[in-house]
N, C-alpha and C positions, 0 to 999 in steps of 0.2 A: 519070126520074132523081133518087136522094135529094139534096134540099136538104144543102148542107153547113151541117155541125155552124156554132154562134155559139160563139165562144172565150168564157169565161167566165173573165176575169182577177183572180186574188186572191193576187197575187203581188207586191205593191205597194212590200212592204219591200226588195226585191231591186231594182227598176227599175221607173221608170213611160213610159209614150210620150211622146214629146216634144209637146209644147200645139202648135197650129198656129200659135196668134199669135209664141210663140217661134221657131217654122222661120219665121216672117215676118219678125222681126229679123235673124235669123242670115243668109239666103240674101243680102242685099248685099255683104255682106263675104268671099264666096266669088268672085263673079263682078266683082261690079263695085269695089268700095270694097277693092278687095286689096291695097293696098300695106303693105310693111313698119311697123309704129306706130312706131318709132325713126326713120320719113326725116322731113325737115323740106317735102317737094310734099305736093299737096294729099292723094295717094290715104293717105299714111302720116297726115297731118293727121286724116284720117278716121278710121282707125281707133284713132288714139291719144284720139279726141273719144269714140269710140265704150266704149273703154275706161273712161276718167275719169267716164263717164255710170252704168256698172254700178257700178264703185265706190261712187260716190257715194251710188247707190241701195242698195248691198247695207250700205253703213256707218250709212245714215238708219235701216235696217230694225233693226240689232245694236245703234242707240247706240252707236256709234264714231265715231273719225276716219279718212276716208279711205284714208289711206296707212298705217292700223294692217292694210288686209287685202291680203294675198299671196293672187293669183291662182296654181293649180297643176292638176296634170293629174286630180283627184280626189281622197275621203277618203282612200286609201290613202297618196297623198304625204303630203296635211296632215298624217297623224297622225305617219310619219316623219319631217316636217322639225320637227314640233314636239316630239318625242318626243327623237330623237337631237341635233335642233339645240339644244336646252337644255342636253341632257348633256353633249354635246360643249363648248360654250359655258363652263358650270360648270368641266368638269374645266380645261380653259384657263385659268381666272383663277383655279383650287384652289379654288372652292367647296364640295366635296364629291363625294362617288361614290353615293348612295344614293338609288334610286327608290321610290315607292309607287304602287303601280296595285291591280286588282280581278282576281280571278278570271274575272270575266265580260264582261272588254272583248273588241271585235273583233281578231281576227286579227291587224289592221294596227298594233295597239299589244300584244298580247301577243305578238305574233314579233319585232317591232322590239326590246322588253324582252326575249328573250331573245337575240338578238344585241347587245345593250350588255352582259348577265351577260359573253358570251365576250369583250368587249371591258374586263373587269375592273369593272363596275358590280355593285353588290349591288340586288337588285330583290325588294321585300316585296309580297307578292302578299295581298290583303285578301279575307275572305270576305264572303259574302252572307247574307241569312236566306231562309228558302224559299220567299218571294214576289220575292228576287232585290233586296231594297234594300241597301245598303251605312250601316254602320253612323257617322255622322260621329264618334261617340266612339272608335272602331277607327283613324279615321285620326289624329285627336289622339297614340293610346296608340301609334302605331308612327311616327312622328316621330322623328328622330334631331337630332342638330348637323350629320351630313354630308347630311341630307335636302336636295336640289337640286329636287327635280321630284314633284307629286304628279299621276296622270292617272286620271280618274274619267268613266265616259263618261255623256251625258245622259239617255238612253235607249237601253235595250238593243234591240239588231237583232231578237232569238229571242222574246224576251217581252214585251217593250213595256213593261217596269218602267221608272219614271222616278226616276233620284237625285236625292239632296237637296245640287246640287251648291252653290247658296245658302248652307247650313251650312258645309260644309268648306272653303267660299272663306273664311268668316270663321276659319276655324281654320289654314289655312296663310296666312292676312297677316298673323295677329299675329308669326306666325314669320319672314316674308321669305320663304315658299317658293314657287315657281310652280304654279302649280296650271292643268291642262290637262282641257279635256273633248272628248271625240269626240260631236258633237252631228248627226252625218251624217243619224241617223235622225229629230232633232228640227226640222232647221231646216225650214220652212216648213209644218211641221205642228203645232206649238205655239208661242206667244210664245217669244223665242230674246232677252233683251234684255243686253248684256254689261252696264252698268250695276247691274242684278239679279243676275246672275248673279256678277259680278266675279271672273271668272276670266281669267287672262293668256293663255291661248289657247286656242284655239274652230278644228273642223275642219267643215265642211262638203260638200256636195256637190252638185251641181244636177240629178243625174240621177234623184235620190228626190224630187223636186216639179215632175215633167216639164216637166224640161230638159235639156238632151243630155249623154252620157255624153263622158268625157273629160276635165272641167273642175271643179273644186273651189279651197275658201280657207281659208287659214288665218288668222285674227285673232292679230295678235301686237301685244300691246300695247304701246305707244313705252316708250321706254327698254328695254325686256324682249332679253335677249341670245341669240342663237340662231344657230349656225353653218349656213350653207347647204350643201344636200345635192350639190349640183354647184357645178362653176365656170365662168364664162363672162364674158357681158356684165353689165350695170349692170340689167339690167329689174330690176322686183320691188323699186325700192330697192336694188338687189345682193343680196338675197335669194335671188331664183330665177331663174337665169339664163335665157336660151332667149327667143326670138323669140316674142313674145307670139300667141298662139291667139286673135286678135279676134272671128269667128265665134262662138266657145264662149262666149267673157265674155260678149257682148252678149247671146249665151240664157241664160244664167246671169242676168243682171241681170233680164231680163224674167221668167225663169221666177220668181224670187225676188218681184217685184213685184206678180205674179199671186197668187203664192199668199200671199204677206201681205194681198193687197187682199180675197182672198176667205175668209180663216183661220176666222175666227170662226163665220160659215154654214158653212163647209164641215167643220168640226171637230164642230159638233151635229150634222148628218147623219150625218156616219161613227160616232158615240159611238152614235148614234139604231140606225142600223143594225148595228154591231159588237154593241150588246148584244140587240139581237134574235136577231141568228144563234147568238149563242153561249147564250142563253136556250132556242132549240129545238136546239140541239147537245145539250146537258146535261140536259134533260127528255125529250127524243124517243129519244137513242140510249145504250141500256145500258151503263155501262161506259165511258162517257167524263169526263174530268177535265180541268179545267184551271189552265195554270199562270202567273204572274204575279199583281201586285198589280191586283186588278180598279178601282182606283180612281186612284190613282198610274198611270196608263199612257196609253201612245200611241193616240191612238181610234181607228185602223184597225186593231190589233192582237189576232189571239187565237191563242192556243199551247197546243193539248188534245191529250190523250192519249186513246185507246182501245184498252181493255184487249185483247191477246190479236189484235192487228192489227199486223203489221207497216207500218212508214209509208211502206219502199220501193213494196213492192207497192200500197197504196193509193193512192198519187203517180201509179203508172202507171195504176192502173184509171180513175183521175179526170182523167188526163191523155188517157186514148182516148174519155172522153165529153166531151173539148173542156175543162176544167176546168183550170185552172193554180193550184197552191200548191206548198209547202216543206216541207221536211224542219226548217229551220234556214238559218243563215246562208248566200248565196248562193257566199259565200268557202270555205264548208265541202263545197260539195259535192263527192260522190266518195271524201271520206276514210272511212277505214276503223274511226276511232273515231265514239262517240256525241257529240253535243252536248256541248262543253265545260261552257257556259250550266245546261243541265240535270242536269248532273251536280254541279254548283256549289251549286244551289237543293237538292239531296238526292236527286234523281230515280236508281233504278238502272238499272244499264247496260236491261234489258229497257223499261222507262218510257220511258227517252231513245229507245229505239227505234221506240216505237208512237208517238210522238209529230209533229204536224204544224203548220203554219205557215198559217194565213190571215191576209193582210192587204190589207183594202180600201182602195181609191180612191174619187177622187169621181165617175166614172162607174159604178159599182155600185148595183145597185137591188132593191128587196123581193120582186121576181119572179127576178131572177137569186137571188138566198136560196132561194127556192121550190123554184127546179129544181135548186141545190145540195143541200137536204138531201134531195131523193127521191132522187138520185144516191148521194150518201153514204150513206145506210141502205143500200142496195141492196148496195153494194161493199162496206160493212163485214160486212153480213148472209152475204153470198157469201163474204168471204176468212174467216169466223170458222166458216163449215160445212166450206169446206176444209182449216181447221186443225183441225178436228174440237172446236173449244172450245164 
């Protein structure tokens, strides 16, 4: 009998496997210490203690106060709570009606801004250059007296480009305007420090750093006014009602601790492997092109186009060989339109539909890259022959 193919997973930007140490940290709160964290009895106190530990752990990594951390159901809720919460709070206080964001944000921000436009807010979408970088001077040039919020992601989920958030913060702070950054792709991959970034709101998610799905956070600077998305109990300081998900919060804290403890070594190894992989693609496969800034970039991200090769067909062929990759954001899978990020950096519709993303993780090896390169070249050659290119 033919042995089962080993899966080579190269889609870590979409999600990651739960680390066994994270799983161990979560299990007691599913079965043994299962009490509601709002309870004053022992089982409840155990849960509250686990929440406080995770909150303090993550706050220490972010260099903020524990009570500035709001646990949510994930990055999408965190982005919504930040953008909607700040916008409606500003409207309530008569502070203004104008929001600035960029053309390459995650759908969780872009679609929230689209909803806010329907509610009467004015939204400005800033362009980016061909590397996907936002120019801070563009932010400054578009500020108005009624601007209430600027939302710029820390790292792009498709092309990996790192944005100059600290420079943008220097501009918004002078004007007293709130700054939010979606750090879902960055948190746990690169140093993320509130004191350095100087943002007012920051979103992160556990499942991008070998933690569980369904849990995220919003950093909200003290005295920053946001309205909750839903109403109920007084959990999370009254900013996010609902019974706390103790197992997932415990898992998030452990995943964050593991990620930050290994970050320097892991990031260096990922960059070396990424650079080797990208260099081989560009040198060994004719008609291949890389997207995004090669230096200001997440350590494990590769976004590359192959001339005359439809990305969907290529991804299906790779999947049949046990190789997992993506054509862009996991949240846009199945969309009829091509990537809004690639269009924003100047790609044509054809170029965008010929692009795939490889995102490496801590378990990937040089031996796996050798296998992927062999399969990738075969698949591309076959697809170009079929197309007659």
